[in-house]
C-alpha positions as a Markdown table, in Angstrom:
| # | Residue | x | y | z |
|---|---|---|---|---|
| 1 | Met | 150.4 | 94.6 | 106.5 |
| 2 | Thr | 150.1 | 91.5 | 104.5 |
| 3 | Thr | 147.9 | 88.6 | 105.0 |
| 4 | Asn | 148.0 | 85.1 | 103.7 |
| 5 | Ile | 144.7 | 84.2 | 102.2 |
| 6 | Ser | 144.5 | 80.6 | 100.5 |
| 7 | Leu | 141.4 | 79.6 | 98.7 |
| 8 | Ile | 140.7 | 75.9 | 98.9 |
| 9 | Glu | 137.4 | 73.9 | 98.1 |
| 10 | Thr | 135.8 | 72.3 | 101.2 |
| 11 | Asn | 135.8 | 69.0 | 99.5 |
| 12 | Leu | 139.7 | 69.2 | 99.0 |
| 13 | Ile | 139.9 | 70.0 | 102.7 |
| 14 | Asp | 138.1 | 66.8 | 103.7 |
| 15 | Glu | 140.2 | 64.6 | 101.3 |
| 16 | Lys | 143.4 | 66.5 | 102.7 |
| 17 | Val | 142.2 | 65.8 | 106.3 |
| 18 | Glu | 141.7 | 62.1 | 105.4 |
| 19 | Ile | 145.3 | 61.8 | 104.0 |
| 20 | Val | 146.7 | 63.4 | 107.2 |
| 21 | Ile | 144.7 | 61.0 | 109.2 |
| 22 | Arg | 145.9 | 57.9 | 107.4 |
| 23 | Gln | 149.6 | 58.9 | 107.6 |
| 24 | Thr | 149.4 | 60.1 | 111.1 |
| 25 | Asn | 147.8 | 59.1 | 114.4 |
| 26 | Tyr | 146.0 | 62.5 | 114.5 |
| 27 | Asp | 142.3 | 62.5 | 114.8 |
| 28 | Lys | 139.9 | 64.6 | 112.6 |
| 29 | Asp | 140.2 | 68.0 | 114.6 |
| 30 | Leu | 143.9 | 67.9 | 115.1 |
| 31 | Ala | 144.5 | 67.1 | 111.5 |
| 32 | Leu | 142.5 | 70.1 | 110.4 |
| 33 | Glu | 144.3 | 72.3 | 112.8 |
| 34 | Lys | 147.6 | 71.1 | 111.7 |
| 35 | Leu | 146.6 | 71.6 | 108.1 |
| 36 | Lys | 145.7 | 75.1 | 108.9 |
| 37 | Glu | 149.0 | 75.7 | 110.4 |
| 38 | His | 150.5 | 74.5 | 107.0 |
| 39 | Asn | 148.2 | 76.5 | 104.8 |
| 40 | Phe | 146.5 | 73.1 | 103.7 |
| 41 | Asp | 149.7 | 71.5 | 102.4 |
| 42 | Glu | 149.1 | 67.8 | 103.5 |
| 43 | Val | 152.9 | 66.9 | 102.6 |
| 44 | Ala | 154.1 | 69.6 | 104.9 |
| 45 | Thr | 151.8 | 68.5 | 107.7 |
| 46 | Ile | 153.1 | 65.0 | 107.3 |
| 47 | Arg | 156.6 | 66.1 | 107.3 |
| 48 | Ser | 156.1 | 68.1 | 110.4 |
| 49 | Tyr | 154.6 | 65.1 | 112.1 |
| 50 | Leu | 157.5 | 62.9 | 111.2 |
| 51 | Gly | 160.1 | 65.4 | 112.2 |
| 52 | Ile | 161.4 | 66.1 | 108.7 |
| 53 | Asn | 163.1 | 69.4 | 108.4 |
| 54 | Glu | 162.9 | 71.2 | 105.0 |
| 55 | Lys | 166.3 | 71.4 | 103.5 |
| 56 | Lys | 167.4 | 74.8 | 102.5 |
| 57 | Asn | 170.4 | 76.1 | 100.6 |
| 58 | Ile | 170.9 | 73.1 | 98.7 |
| 59 | Lys | 173.5 | 73.8 | 95.9 |
| 60 | Pro | 172.5 | 72.3 | 92.7 |
| 61 | Val | 174.6 | 69.8 | 90.8 |
| 62 | Lys | 175.5 | 71.4 | 87.4 |
| 63 | Ser | 176.2 | 68.2 | 85.7 |
| 64 | Ile | 176.2 | 64.3 | 86.4 |
| 65 | Asn | 179.9 | 64.2 | 85.6 |
| 66 | Gln | 180.8 | 66.8 | 88.0 |
| 67 | Glu | 178.8 | 65.0 | 90.8 |
| 68 | Ile | 180.5 | 61.6 | 89.9 |
| 69 | Tyr | 184.2 | 63.2 | 89.9 |
| 70 | Lys | 183.3 | 65.0 | 93.2 |
| 71 | Gln | 182.3 | 61.6 | 94.9 |
| 72 | Leu | 185.5 | 60.0 | 93.4 |
| 73 | Arg | 187.7 | 62.7 | 94.8 |
| 74 | Tyr | 186.0 | 62.7 | 98.3 |
| 75 | Lys | 186.4 | 58.8 | 98.6 |
| 76 | Leu | 189.9 | 58.9 | 97.2 |
| 77 | Asp | 191.0 | 61.7 | 99.6 |
| 78 | Ser | 189.3 | 59.9 | 102.8 |
| 79 | Asn | 190.8 | 56.6 | 101.8 |
| 80 | Met | 194.4 | 58.1 | 101.4 |
| 81 | Lys | 193.9 | 60.0 | 104.8 |
| 82 | Asn | 193.0 | 56.5 | 106.6 |
| 83 | Tyr | 195.8 | 54.9 | 105.0 |
| 84 | Gln | 198.3 | 57.7 | 106.2 |
| 85 | Glu | 197.0 | 57.4 | 109.6 |
| 86 | Arg | 197.3 | 53.5 | 109.7 |
| 87 | Val | 201.1 | 54.2 | 108.4 |
| 88 | Glu | 201.7 | 56.6 | 111.1 |
| 89 | Asn | 200.3 | 54.1 | 113.8 |
| 90 | Gly | 202.6 | 51.3 | 112.5 |
| 91 | Glu | 199.5 | 49.2 | 111.3 |
| 92 | Val | 200.9 | 49.2 | 107.8 |
| 93 | Lys | 204.3 | 49.3 | 106.4 |
| 94 | Lys | 204.8 | 52.1 | 104.1 |
| 95 | Ile | 205.4 | 51.2 | 100.5 |
| 96 | Val | 208.3 | 52.9 | 98.6 |
């Protein structure tokens, strides 16, 4: 059986509670309770309050150029798809 034990100084707890109080509408007791739920991580507590979900399974970009060309291909593909739909609907005459 594993237990999560975190060591934190009491003056840091007070600082973290103040940070959470400033960024949310929690009172001191509720802020301390929410900090305990999030292992005294004030950023996670504020994200939870705002309803921001933590992103998981993000694929890292290998290089800037790869991301640029990926975005260009996506934009060109979507524009061609929109153009083809407009041609089929008769909104645009097909260029030969």
